[in-house]
Biopython code that builds the backbone (N, CA, C, O; Angstrom):
import numpy as np
from Bio.PDB.StructureBuilder import StructureBuilder

atoms = [
    (1, "MET", "N", (0.850, -1.189, 0.000)),
    (1, "MET", "CA", (0.000, 0.000, 0.000)),
    (1, "MET", "C", (0.890, 1.246, 0.000)),
    (1, "MET", "O", (1.823, 1.352, 0.797)),
    (2, "GLU", "N", (0.595, 2.177, -0.894)),
    (2, "GLU", "CA", (1.399, 3.380, -0.987)),
    (2, "GLU", "C", (1.131, 4.320, 0.184)),
    (2, "GLU", "O", (0.069, 4.273, 0.805)),
    (3, "GLU", "N", (2.112, 5.172, 0.472)),
    (3, "GLU", "CA", (2.025, 6.122, 1.583)),
    (3, "GLU", "C", (0.759, 6.986, 1.506)),
    (3, "GLU", "O", (0.078, 7.179, 2.514)),
    (4, "GLU", "N", (0.439, 7.517, 0.288)),
    (4, "GLU", "CA", (-0.730, 8.395, 0.150)),
    (4, "GLU", "C", (-2.027, 7.664, 0.440)),
    (4, "GLU", "O", (-2.988, 8.269, 0.916)),
    (5, "GLU", "N", (-2.066, 6.370, 0.157)),
    (5, "GLU", "CA", (-3.291, 5.615, 0.369)),
    (5, "GLU", "C", (-3.556, 5.341, 1.848)),
    (5, "GLU", "O", (-4.707, 5.151, 2.240)),
    (6, "ARG", "N", (-2.522, 5.319, 2.662)),
    (6, "ARG", "CA", (-2.695, 5.072, 4.090)),
    (6, "ARG", "C", (-2.948, 6.351, 4.867)),
    (6, "ARG", "O", (-3.505, 6.312, 5.964)),
    (7, "HIS", "N", (-2.545, 7.481, 4.310)),
    (7, "HIS", "CA", (-2.681, 8.763, 4.990)),
    (7, "HIS", "C", (-3.666, 9.662, 4.254)),
    (7, "HIS", "O", (-3.858, 9.544, 3.044)),
    (8, "THR", "N", (-4.273, 10.546, 5.001)),
    (8, "THR", "CA", (-5.148, 11.541, 4.410)),
    (8, "THR", "C", (-5.077, 12.812, 5.251)),
    (8, "THR", "O", (-4.310, 12.883, 6.211)),
    (9, "TRP", "N", (-5.868, 13.801, 4.893)),
    (9, "TRP", "CA", (-5.828, 15.112, 5.539)),
    (9, "TRP", "C", (-7.109, 15.369, 6.313)),
    (9, "TRP", "O", (-8.199, 14.981, 5.892)),
    (10, "PHE", "N", (-6.958, 16.031, 7.450)),
    (10, "PHE", "CA", (-8.058, 16.343, 8.357)),
    (10, "PHE", "C", (-7.994, 17.814, 8.768)),
    (10, "PHE", "O", (-6.923, 18.419, 8.794)),
    (11, "TYR", "N", (-9.155, 18.372, 9.085)),
    (11, "TYR", "CA", (-9.208, 19.693, 9.723)),
    (11, "TYR", "C", (-9.915, 19.529, 11.059)),
    (11, "TYR", "O", (-10.792, 18.680, 11.221)),
    (12, "GLU", "N", (-9.514, 20.357, 12.007)),
    (12, "GLU", "CA", (-10.022, 20.243, 13.368)),
    (12, "GLU", "C", (-11.463, 20.732, 13.469)),
    (12, "GLU", "O", (-11.818, 21.768, 12.906)),
    (13, "GLY", "N", (-12.289, 19.979, 14.193)),
    (13, "GLY", "CA", (-13.667, 20.381, 14.440)),
    (13, "GLY", "C", (-13.729, 21.492, 15.479)),
    (13, "GLY", "O", (-12.804, 21.661, 16.273)),
    (14, "ARG", "N", (-14.800, 22.232, 15.472)),
    (14, "ARG", "CA", (-14.955, 23.343, 16.426)),
    (14, "ARG", "C", (-14.993, 22.867, 17.871)),
    (14, "ARG", "O", (-14.565, 23.580, 18.778)),
    (15, "SER", "N", (-15.506, 21.667, 18.078)),
    (15, "SER", "CA", (-15.648, 21.144, 19.446)),
    (15, "SER", "C", (-14.735, 19.952, 19.687)),
    (15, "SER", "O", (-15.042, 19.083, 20.503)),
    (16, "GLY", "N", (-13.622, 19.911, 18.981)),
    (16, "GLY", "CA", (-12.697, 18.796, 19.106)),
    (16, "GLY", "C", (-12.939, 17.760, 18.028)),
    (16, "GLY", "O", (-13.898, 17.861, 17.262)),
    (17, "GLY", "N", (-12.090, 16.788, 17.970)),
    (17, "GLY", "CA", (-12.178, 15.773, 16.936)),
    (17, "GLY", "C", (-11.702, 16.317, 15.602)),
    (17, "GLY", "O", (-11.338, 17.488, 15.485)),
    (18, "TRP", "N", (-11.710, 15.450, 14.594)),
    (18, "TRP", "CA", (-11.168, 15.814, 13.285)),
    (18, "TRP", "C", (-12.122, 15.399, 12.181)),
    (18, "TRP", "O", (-12.680, 14.302, 12.210)),
    (19, "TRP", "N", (-12.305, 16.278, 11.212)),
    (19, "TRP", "CA", (-13.076, 16.010, 10.008)),
    (19, "TRP", "C", (-12.106, 15.660, 8.893)),
    (19, "TRP", "O", (-11.118, 16.361, 8.676)),
    (20, "GLU", "N", (-12.389, 14.577, 8.191)),
    (20, "GLU", "CA", (-11.569, 14.190, 7.050)),
    (20, "GLU", "C", (-12.001, 15.007, 5.834)),
    (20, "GLU", "O", (-13.195, 15.164, 5.581)),
    (21, "PHE", "N", (-11.029, 15.527, 5.079)),
    (21, "PHE", "CA", (-11.345, 16.214, 3.828)),
    (21, "PHE", "C", (-11.894, 15.199, 2.831)),
    (21, "PHE", "O", (-11.583, 14.010, 2.909)),
    (22, "ASP", "N", (-12.707, 15.673, 1.898)),
    (22, "ASP", "CA", (-13.183, 14.797, 0.829)),
    (22, "ASP", "C", (-11.977, 14.343, 0.000)),
    (22, "ASP", "O", (-10.944, 15.012, 0.003)),
    (23, "PRO", "N", (-12.094, 13.218, -0.704)),
    (23, "PRO", "CA", (-10.936, 12.664, -1.422)),
    (23, "PRO", "C", (-10.282, 13.619, -2.416)),
    (23, "PRO", "O", (-9.054, 13.657, -2.498)),
    (24, "ARG", "N", (-11.059, 14.390, -3.171)),
    (24, "ARG", "CA", (-10.471, 15.314, -4.150)),
    (24, "ARG", "C", (-9.648, 16.397, -3.466)),
    (24, "ARG", "O", (-8.533, 16.700, -3.891)),
    (25, "THR", "N", (-10.201, 16.978, -2.404)),
    (25, "THR", "CA", (-9.485, 18.024, -1.675)),
    (25, "THR", "C", (-8.241, 17.457, -1.009)),
    (25, "THR", "O", (-7.179, 18.079, -1.030)),
    (26, "ALA", "N", (-8.376, 16.274, -0.417)),
    (26, "ALA", "CA", (-7.222, 15.634, 0.224)),
    (26, "ALA", "C", (-6.114, 15.374, -0.792)),
    (26, "ALA", "O", (-4.935, 15.536, -0.475)),
    (27, "GLN", "N", (-6.478, 14.973, -2.012)),
    (27, "GLN", "CA", (-5.466, 14.731, -3.049)),
    (27, "GLN", "C", (-4.782, 16.032, -3.458)),
    (27, "GLN", "O", (-3.570, 16.054, -3.672)),
    (28, "ASP", "N", (-5.554, 17.120, -3.569)),
    (28, "ASP", "CA", (-4.952, 18.422, -3.895)),
    (28, "ASP", "C", (-3.947, 18.838, -2.819)),
    (28, "ASP", "O", (-2.859, 19.325, -3.129)),
    (29, "ILE", "N", (-4.321, 18.644, -1.559)),
    (29, "ILE", "CA", (-3.423, 19.000, -0.454)),
    (29, "ILE", "C", (-2.202, 18.088, -0.459)),
    (29, "ILE", "O", (-1.076, 18.552, -0.279)),
    (30, "GLU", "N", (-2.421, 16.804, -0.662)),
    (30, "GLU", "CA", (-1.308, 15.837, -0.683)),
    (30, "GLU", "C", (-0.331, 16.150, -1.812)),
    (30, "GLU", "O", (0.881, 16.034, -1.629)),
    (31, "SER", "N", (-0.837, 16.538, -2.961)),
    (31, "SER", "CA", (0.037, 16.895, -4.087)),
    (31, "SER", "C", (0.932, 18.065, -3.731)),
    (31, "SER", "O", (2.130, 18.049, -4.015)),
    (32, "LYS", "N", (0.354, 19.077, -3.112)),
    (32, "LYS", "CA", (1.146, 20.244, -2.704)),
    (32, "LYS", "C", (2.151, 19.847, -1.621)),
    (32, "LYS", "O", (3.308, 20.267, -1.658)),
    (33, "TYR", "N", (1.708, 19.044, -0.665)),
    (33, "TYR", "CA", (2.567, 18.566, 0.423)),
    (33, "TYR", "C", (3.773, 17.797, -0.126)),
    (33, "TYR", "O", (4.875, 17.896, 0.413)),
    (34, "SER", "N", (3.558, 17.035, -1.194)),
    (34, "SER", "CA", (4.600, 16.176, -1.754)),
    (34, "SER", "C", (5.545, 16.892, -2.708)),
    (34, "SER", "O", (6.555, 16.320, -3.117)),
    (35, "GLU", "N", (5.236, 18.132, -3.068)),
    (35, "GLU", "CA", (6.106, 18.870, -3.988)),
    (35, "GLU", "C", (7.501, 19.024, -3.404)),
    (35, "GLU", "O", (7.667, 19.316, -2.220)),
    (36, "ASP", "N", (8.487, 18.823, -4.244)),
    (36, "ASP", "CA", (9.881, 19.013, -3.844)),
    (36, "ASP", "C", (10.287, 20.417, -4.269)),
    (36, "ASP", "O", (10.843, 20.618, -5.349)),
    (37, "SER", "N", (10.004, 21.375, -3.413)),
    (37, "SER", "CA", (10.232, 22.780, -3.741)),
    (37, "SER", "C", (10.529, 23.563, -2.470)),
    (37, "SER", "O", (10.101, 23.197, -1.375)),
    (38, "ASP", "N", (11.275, 24.650, -2.645)),
    (38, "ASP", "CA", (11.544, 25.544, -1.523)),
    (38, "ASP", "C", (10.464, 26.616, -1.389)),
    (38, "ASP", "O", (10.487, 27.421, -0.459)),
    (39, "GLU", "N", (9.520, 26.616, -2.327)),
    (39, "GLU", "CA", (8.419, 27.573, -2.283)),
    (39, "GLU", "C", (7.491, 27.241, -1.115)),
    (39, "GLU", "O", (7.406, 26.083, -0.704)),
    (40, "PRO", "N", (6.791, 28.250, -0.574)),
    (40, "PRO", "CA", (5.823, 27.980, 0.498)),
    (40, "PRO", "C", (4.767, 26.981, 0.032)),
    (40, "PRO", "O", (4.323, 27.021, -1.116)),
    (41, "LYS", "N", (4.378, 26.103, 0.920)),
    (41, "LYS", "CA", (3.357, 25.095, 0.605)),
    (41, "LYS", "C", (2.001, 25.639, 1.024)),
    (41, "LYS", "O", (1.457, 25.295, 2.073)),
    (42, "VAL", "N", (1.476, 26.506, 0.157)),
    (42, "VAL", "CA", (0.194, 27.170, 0.399)),
    (42, "VAL", "C", (-0.632, 27.038, -0.874)),
    (42, "VAL", "O", (-0.111, 27.217, -1.974)),
    (43, "LEU", "N", (-1.904, 26.728, -0.731)),
    (43, "LEU", "CA", (-2.781, 26.675, -1.886)),
    (43, "LEU", "C", (-4.162, 27.186, -1.521)),
    (43, "LEU", "O", (-4.560, 27.176, -0.356)),
    (44, "GLU", "N", (-4.881, 27.629, -2.534)),
    (44, "GLU", "CA", (-6.258, 28.081, -2.360)),
    (44, "GLU", "C", (-7.174, 27.055, -3.003)),
    (44, "GLU", "O", (-6.951, 26.630, -4.137)),
    (45, "LEU", "N", (-8.209, 26.660, -2.270)),
    (45, "LEU", "CA", (-9.151, 25.666, -2.763)),
    (45, "LEU", "C", (-10.583, 26.127, -2.525)),
    (45, "LEU", "O", (-10.883, 26.767, -1.517)),
    (46, "LEU", "N", (-11.445, 25.798, -3.449)),
    (46, "LEU", "CA", (-12.871, 26.045, -3.290)),
    (46, "LEU", "C", (-13.465, 24.839, -2.571)),
    (46, "LEU", "O", (-13.477, 23.731, -3.108)),
    (47, "ILE", "N", (-13.958, 25.062, -1.348)),
    (47, "ILE", "CA", (-14.523, 23.993, -0.531)),
    (47, "ILE", "C", (-15.888, 24.471, -0.035)),
    (47, "ILE", "O", (-15.990, 25.514, 0.611)),
    (48, "ALA", "N", (-16.912, 23.718, -0.336)),
    (48, "ALA", "CA", (-18.275, 24.036, 0.113)),
    (48, "ALA", "C", (-18.673, 25.464, -0.260)),
    (48, "ALA", "O", (-19.323, 26.157, 0.522)),
    (49, "GLY", "N", (-18.278, 25.898, -1.458)),
    (49, "GLY", "CA", (-18.654, 27.215, -1.956)),
    (49, "GLY", "C", (-17.837, 28.376, -1.419)),
    (49, "GLY", "O", (-18.134, 29.530, -1.729)),
    (50, "LEU", "N", (-16.808, 28.097, -0.615)),
    (50, "LEU", "CA", (-15.947, 29.145, -0.052)),
    (50, "LEU", "C", (-14.501, 28.893, -0.455)),
    (50, "LEU", "O", (-14.090, 27.747, -0.639)),
    (51, "ILE", "N", (-13.738, 29.962, -0.590)),
    (51, "ILE", "CA", (-12.319, 29.811, -0.912)),
    (51, "ILE", "C", (-11.539, 29.747, 0.394)),
    (51, "ILE", "O", (-11.624, 30.640, 1.236)),
    (52, "PHE", "N", (-10.785, 28.677, 0.538)),
    (52, "PHE", "CA", (-9.953, 28.460, 1.712)),
    (52, "PHE", "C", (-8.490, 28.521, 1.332)),
    (52, "PHE", "O", (-8.093, 28.058, 0.262)),
    (53, "VAL", "N", (-7.689, 29.095, 2.217)),
    (53, "VAL", "CA", (-6.241, 29.081, 2.085)),
    (53, "VAL", "C", (-5.747, 27.941, 2.958)),
    (53, "VAL", "O", (-5.973, 27.923, 4.168)),
    (54, "ILE", "N", (-5.073, 26.993, 2.332)),
    (54, "ILE", "CA", (-4.515, 25.844, 3.041)),
    (54, "ILE", "C", (-3.022, 26.102, 3.160)),
    (54, "ILE", "O", (-2.306, 26.089, 2.159)),
    (55, "ASP", "N", (-2.552, 26.334, 4.370)),
    (55, "ASP", "CA", (-1.134, 26.603, 4.631)),
    (55, "ASP", "C", (-0.522, 25.359, 5.264)),
    (55, "ASP", "O", (-0.627, 25.139, 6.470)),
    (56, "ILE", "N", (0.117, 24.555, 4.428)),
    (56, "ILE", "CA", (0.690, 23.298, 4.900)),
    (56, "ILE", "C", (1.887, 23.554, 5.805)),
    (56, "ILE", "O", (2.117, 22.802, 6.752)),
    (57, "ASP", "N", (2.649, 24.603, 5.526)),
    (57, "ASP", "CA", (3.805, 24.919, 6.378)),
    (57, "ASP", "C", (3.370, 25.215, 7.807)),
    (57, "ASP", "O", (4.013, 24.774, 8.760)),
    (58, "ALA", "N", (2.276, 25.965, 7.958)),
    (58, "ALA", "CA", (1.764, 26.320, 9.289)),
    (58, "ALA", "C", (0.742, 25.300, 9.793)),
    (58, "ALA", "O", (0.340, 25.345, 10.956)),
    (59, "MET", "N", (0.321, 24.379, 8.917)),
    (59, "MET", "CA", (-0.685, 23.357, 9.235)),
    (59, "MET", "C", (-1.989, 23.981, 9.738)),
    (59, "MET", "O", (-2.532, 23.592, 10.773)),
    (60, "VAL", "N", (-2.477, 24.972, 8.961)),
    (60, "VAL", "CA", (-3.759, 25.614, 9.252)),
    (60, "VAL", "C", (-4.517, 25.842, 7.953)),
    (60, "VAL", "O", (-3.935, 25.898, 6.870)),
    (61, "GLN", "N", (-5.835, 25.971, 8.090)),
    (61, "GLN", "CA", (-6.679, 26.415, 6.983)),
    (61, "GLN", "C", (-7.434, 27.638, 7.467)),
    (61, "GLN", "O", (-7.751, 27.760, 8.650)),
    (62, "LYS", "N", (-7.720, 28.540, 6.542)),
    (62, "LYS", "CA", (-8.509, 29.724, 6.876)),
    (62, "LYS", "C", (-9.287, 30.156, 5.648)),
    (62, "LYS", "O", (-8.863, 29.940, 4.513)),
    (63, "ARG", "N", (-10.425, 30.766, 5.898)),
    (63, "ARG", "CA", (-11.184, 31.306, 4.777)),
    (63, "ARG", "C", (-10.438, 32.504, 4.233)),
    (63, "ARG", "O", (-9.888, 33.298, 4.995)),
    (64, "LYS", "N", (-10.418, 32.637, 2.924)),
    (64, "LYS", "CA", (-9.707, 33.753, 2.307)),
    (64, "LYS", "C", (-10.302, 35.090, 2.733)),
    (64, "LYS", "O", (-9.571, 36.063, 2.915)),
    (65, "ASN", "N", (-11.626, 35.144, 2.892)),
    (65, "ASN", "CA", (-12.269, 36.409, 3.263)),
    (65, "ASN", "C", (-12.336, 36.625, 4.776)),
    (65, "ASN", "O", (-12.854, 37.648, 5.225)),
    (66, "ALA", "N", (-11.822, 35.682, 5.565)),
    (66, "ALA", "CA", (-11.801, 35.816, 7.029)),
    (66, "ALA", "C", (-10.540, 35.123, 7.570)),
    (66, "ALA", "O", (-10.637, 34.130, 8.291)),
    (67, "PRO", "N", (-9.364, 35.648, 7.221)),
    (67, "PRO", "CA", (-8.122, 34.964, 7.579)),
    (67, "PRO", "C", (-7.834, 34.897, 9.074)),
    (67, "PRO", "O", (-6.982, 34.121, 9.505)),
    (68, "HIS", "N", (-8.527, 35.692, 9.861)),
    (68, "HIS", "CA", (-8.313, 35.651, 11.312)),
    (68, "HIS", "C", (-8.938, 34.405, 11.949)),
    (68, "HIS", "O", (-8.613, 34.056, 13.084)),
    (69, "ILE", "N", (-9.829, 33.742, 11.218)),
    (69, "ILE", "CA", (-10.441, 32.506, 11.711)),
    (69, "ILE", "C", (-9.712, 31.345, 11.048)),
    (69, "ILE", "O", (-9.700, 31.226, 9.823)),
    (70, "GLN", "N", (-9.110, 30.499, 11.858)),
    (70, "GLN", "CA", (-8.385, 29.381, 11.280)),
    (70, "GLN", "C", (-8.569, 28.117, 12.097)),
    (70, "GLN", "O", (-8.908, 28.158, 13.279)),
    (71, "ARG", "N", (-8.336, 26.997, 11.440)),
    (71, "ARG", "CA", (-8.397, 25.690, 12.083)),
    (71, "ARG", "C", (-7.125, 24.935, 11.785)),
    (71, "ARG", "O", (-6.500, 25.124, 10.741)),
    (72, "ARG", "N", (-6.754, 24.085, 12.706)),
    (72, "ARG", "CA", (-5.561, 23.279, 12.509)),
    (72, "ARG", "C", (-5.815, 22.190, 11.469)),
    (72, "ARG", "O", (-6.942, 21.729, 11.288)),
    (73, "LEU", "N", (-4.756, 21.800, 10.804)),
    (73, "LEU", "CA", (-4.766, 20.688, 9.859)),
    (73, "LEU", "C", (-3.879, 19.588, 10.400)),
    (73, "LEU", "O", (-2.993, 19.832, 11.220)),
    (74, "LYS", "N", (-4.122, 18.377, 9.935)),
    (74, "LYS", "CA", (-3.167, 17.316, 10.203)),
    (74, "LYS", "C", (-3.242, 16.278, 9.098)),
    (74, "LYS", "O", (-4.282, 16.075, 8.473)),
    (75, "ARG", "N", (-2.119, 15.636, 8.881)),
    (75, "ARG", "CA", (-2.015, 14.505, 7.958)),
    (75, "ARG", "C", (-1.829, 13.289, 8.840)),
    (75, "ARG", "O", (-0.907, 13.240, 9.654)),
    (76, "ASP", "N", (-2.701, 12.310, 8.682)),
    (76, "ASP", "CA", (-2.672, 11.159, 9.581)),
    (76, "ASP", "C", (-3.188, 9.932, 8.832)),
    (76, "ASP", "O", (-3.635, 10.026, 7.689)),
    (77, "VAL", "N", (-3.118, 8.799, 9.490)),
    (77, "VAL", "CA", (-3.686, 7.584, 8.901)),
    (77, "VAL", "C", (-5.189, 7.773, 8.743)),
    (77, "VAL", "O", (-5.806, 8.532, 9.490)),
    (78, "LYS", "N", (-5.769, 7.089, 7.779)),
    (78, "LYS", "CA", (-7.190, 7.266, 7.475)),
    (78, "LYS", "C", (-8.113, 6.932, 8.635)),
    (78, "LYS", "O", (-9.147, 7.578, 8.806)),
    (79, "HIS", "N", (-7.763, 5.948, 9.422)),
    (79, "HIS", "CA", (-8.674, 5.458, 10.461)),
    (79, "HIS", "C", (-8.201, 5.914, 11.839)),
    (79, "HIS", "O", (-7.542, 5.165, 12.560)),
    (80, "ILE", "N", (-8.546, 7.156, 12.195)),
    (80, "ILE", "CA", (-8.184, 7.686, 13.506)),
    (80, "ILE", "C", (-9.388, 7.579, 14.430)),
    (80, "ILE", "O", (-10.532, 7.596, 13.975)),
    (81, "SER", "N", (-9.131, 7.470, 15.712)),
    (81, "SER", "CA", (-10.225, 7.253, 16.666)),
    (81, "SER", "C", (-11.092, 8.492, 16.881)),
    (81, "SER", "O", (-12.266, 8.365, 17.228)),
    (82, "ASP", "N", (-10.533, 9.685, 16.683)),
    (82, "ASP", "CA", (-11.312, 10.902, 16.938)),
    (82, "ASP", "C", (-11.805, 11.562, 15.646)),
    (82, "ASP", "O", (-11.975, 12.780, 15.593)),
    (83, "LYS", "N", (-12.033, 10.752, 14.602)),
    (83, "LYS", "CA", (-12.588, 11.254, 13.348)),
    (83, "LYS", "C", (-14.093, 11.437, 13.527)),
    (83, "LYS", "O", (-14.801, 10.513, 13.926)),
    (84, "ILE", "N", (-14.568, 12.644, 13.225)),
    (84, "ILE", "CA", (-15.989, 12.964, 13.360)),
    (84, "ILE", "C", (-16.760, 12.501, 12.134)),
    (84, "ILE", "O", (-17.872, 11.988, 12.252)),
    (85, "GLY", "N", (-16.174, 12.682, 10.967)),
    (85, "GLY", "CA", (-16.828, 12.318, 9.719)),
    (85, "GLY", "C", (-15.981, 12.761, 8.545)),
    (85, "GLY", "O", (-14.804, 13.088, 8.700)),
    (86, "VAL", "N", (-16.592, 12.768, 7.359)),
    (86, "VAL", "CA", (-15.894, 13.136, 6.133)),
    (86, "VAL", "C", (-16.630, 14.292, 5.468)),
    (86, "VAL", "O", (-17.827, 14.210, 5.194)),
    (87, "ALA", "N", (-15.901, 15.360, 5.217)),
    (87, "ALA", "CA", (-16.420, 16.513, 4.462)),
    (87, "ALA", "C", (-17.778, 16.989, 4.962)),
    (87, "ALA", "O", (-18.663, 17.293, 4.163)),
    (88, "GLY", "N", (-17.943, 17.053, 6.270)),
    (88, "GLY", "CA", (-19.166, 17.574, 6.860)),
    (88, "GLY", "C", (-20.264, 16.561, 7.057)),
    (88, "GLY", "O", (-21.335, 16.906, 7.557)),
    (89, "ILE", "N", (-20.030, 15.313, 6.677)),
    (89, "ILE", "CA", (-21.027, 14.262, 6.884)),
    (89, "ILE", "C", (-20.571, 13.417, 8.061)),
    (89, "ILE", "O", (-19.548, 12.735, 7.991)),
    (90, "SER", "N", (-21.336, 13.468, 9.142)),
    (90, "SER", "CA", (-20.958, 12.782, 10.374)),
    (90, "SER", "C", (-20.969, 11.278, 10.197)),
    (90, "SER", "O", (-21.790, 10.722, 9.468)),
    (91, "SER", "N", (-20.038, 10.634, 10.881)),
    (91, "SER", "CA", (-20.081, 9.179, 10.929)),
    (91, "SER", "C", (-21.082, 8.787, 12.010)),
    (91, "SER", "O", (-21.422, 9.613, 12.857)),
    (92, "LYS", "N", (-21.551, 7.565, 11.999)),
    (92, "LYS", "CA", (-22.528, 7.129, 12.999)),
    (92, "LYS", "C", (-21.939, 7.127, 14.396)),
    (92, "LYS", "O", (-22.665, 7.305, 15.374)),
    (93, "LYS", "N", (-20.618, 6.925, 14.505)),
    (93, "LYS", "CA", (-19.975, 6.923, 15.817)),
    (93, "LYS", "C", (-19.992, 8.300, 16.455)),
    (93, "LYS", "O", (-20.042, 8.424, 17.679)),
    (94, "HIS", "N", (-19.952, 9.329, 15.629)),
    (94, "HIS", "CA", (-19.851, 10.701, 16.130)),
    (94, "HIS", "C", (-20.979, 11.543, 15.540)),
    (94, "HIS", "O", (-20.747, 12.301, 14.597)),
    (95, "PRO", "N", (-22.193, 11.427, 16.075)),
    (95, "PRO", "CA", (-23.279, 12.245, 15.545)),
    (95, "PRO", "C", (-23.012, 13.720, 15.807)),
    (95, "PRO", "O", (-22.279, 14.077, 16.729)),
    (96, "ARG", "N", (-23.608, 14.558, 14.996)),
    (96, "ARG", "CA", (-23.456, 16.001, 15.215)),
    (96, "ARG", "C", (-23.974, 16.373, 16.583)),
    (96, "ARG", "O", (-24.979, 15.841, 17.054)),
    (97, "ARG", "N", (-23.281, 17.284, 17.204)),
    (97, "ARG", "CA", (-23.684, 17.719, 18.535)),
    (97, "ARG", "C", (-24.624, 18.911, 18.414)),
    (97, "ARG", "O", (-24.280, 19.888, 17.749)),
    (98, "PRO", "N", (-25.794, 18.861, 19.032)),
    (98, "PRO", "CA", (-26.701, 19.997, 18.939)),
    (98, "PRO", "C", (-26.229, 21.157, 19.817)),
    (98, "PRO", "O", (-25.515, 20.960, 20.800)),
    (99, "GLN", "N", (-26.638, 22.355, 19.446)),
    (99, "GLN", "CA", (-26.355, 23.514, 20.269)),
    (99, "GLN", "C", (-27.249, 23.457, 21.501)),
    (99, "GLN", "O", (-28.115, 22.589, 21.608)),
    (100, "ARG", "N", (-27.039, 24.376, 22.418)),
    (100, "ARG", "CA", (-27.847, 24.404, 23.643)),
    (100, "ARG", "C", (-29.335, 24.522, 23.346)),
    (100, "ARG", "O", (-30.168, 24.010, 24.093)),
    (101, "ASP", "N", (-29.662, 25.202, 22.249)),
    (101, "ASP", "CA", (-31.078, 25.351, 21.914)),
    (101, "ASP", "C", (-31.608, 24.157, 21.113)),
    (101, "ASP", "O", (-32.758, 24.166, 20.674)),
    (102, "GLY", "N", (-30.765, 23.121, 20.922)),
    (102, "GLY", "CA", (-31.189, 21.907, 20.256)),
    (102, "GLY", "C", (-31.021, 21.917, 18.745)),
    (102, "GLY", "O", (-31.289, 20.905, 18.096)),
    (103, "THR", "N", (-30.585, 23.030, 18.166)),
    (103, "THR", "CA", (-30.406, 23.084, 16.722)),
    (103, "THR", "C", (-29.056, 22.512, 16.321)),
    (103, "THR", "O", (-28.151, 22.389, 17.146)),
    (104, "ASP", "N", (-28.931, 22.167, 15.057)),
    (104, "ASP", "CA", (-27.713, 21.590, 14.495)),
    (104, "ASP", "C", (-26.679, 22.693, 14.279)),
    (104, "ASP", "O", (-26.988, 23.737, 13.704)),
    (105, "ARG", "N", (-25.453, 22.457, 14.743)),
    (105, "ARG", "CA", (-24.410, 23.462, 14.591)),
    (105, "ARG", "C", (-23.763, 23.446, 13.227)),
    (105, "ARG", "O", (-22.966, 24.331, 12.913)),
    (106, "ARG", "N", (-24.083, 22.471, 12.416)),
    (106, "ARG", "CA", (-23.471, 22.324, 11.110)),
    (106, "ARG", "C", (-21.946, 22.354, 11.235)),
    (106, "ARG", "O", (-21.245, 23.003, 10.458)),
    (107, "GLU", "N", (-21.470, 21.637, 12.231)),
    (107, "GLU", "CA", (-20.042, 21.634, 12.554)),
    (107, "GLU", "C", (-19.178, 21.164, 11.408)),
    (107, "GLU", "O", (-18.010, 21.547, 11.338)),
    (108, "GLY", "N", (-19.693, 20.360, 10.518)),
    (108, "GLY", "CA", (-18.885, 19.820, 9.443)),
    (108, "GLY", "C", (-18.460, 20.837, 8.403)),
    (108, "GLY", "O", (-17.540, 20.574, 7.628)),
    (109, "THR", "N", (-19.112, 22.000, 8.365)),
    (109, "THR", "CA", (-18.722, 23.000, 7.398)),
    (109, "THR", "C", (-17.403, 23.627, 7.833)),
    (109, "THR", "O", (-17.328, 24.180, 8.930)),
    (110, "PRO", "N", (-16.353, 23.557, 6.998)),
    (110, "PRO", "CA", (-15.066, 24.111, 7.399)),
    (110, "PRO", "C", (-15.182, 25.591, 7.780)),
    (110, "PRO", "O", (-15.871, 26.371, 7.122)),
    (111, "VAL", "N", (-14.494, 25.945, 8.849)),
    (111, "VAL", "CA", (-14.445, 27.298, 9.395)),
    (111, "VAL", "C", (-15.735, 27.943, 9.111)),
    (111, "VAL", "O", (-15.939, 29.101, 9.475)),
]
sb = StructureBuilder()
sb.init_structure("model")
sb.init_model(0)
sb.init_chain("A")
sb.init_seg("    ")
for serial, (resi, resn, name, xyz) in enumerate(atoms, 1):
    if name == "N":
        sb.init_residue(resn, " ", resi, " ")
    sb.init_atom(name, np.array(xyz, "f"), 0.0, 1.0, " ", f" {name:<3s}", serial, name[0])
structure = sb.get_structure()
């Protein structure tokens, strides 16, 4: 099994745990991560209708129009114990947590 197939990319959830990026986005990030270059490892991606800046050097993602809000990134094995879900879709092990008023926080939406 190749290294890329065992590892994938995650962004931190607002209330802890990690969301796995969708396969296309994870591949875009992995390609940039694997580049043999002295250039900064930063890319802009359209995710869920928003443009995100993925800074692999700093291991953070932020919305381009709100750079002060950021979440940590990590590259890890695909099957981690604190994975919430994939690309905003909760796994059955980790259902979405409701807000105090009982509504859905839509935690899976990046930043």
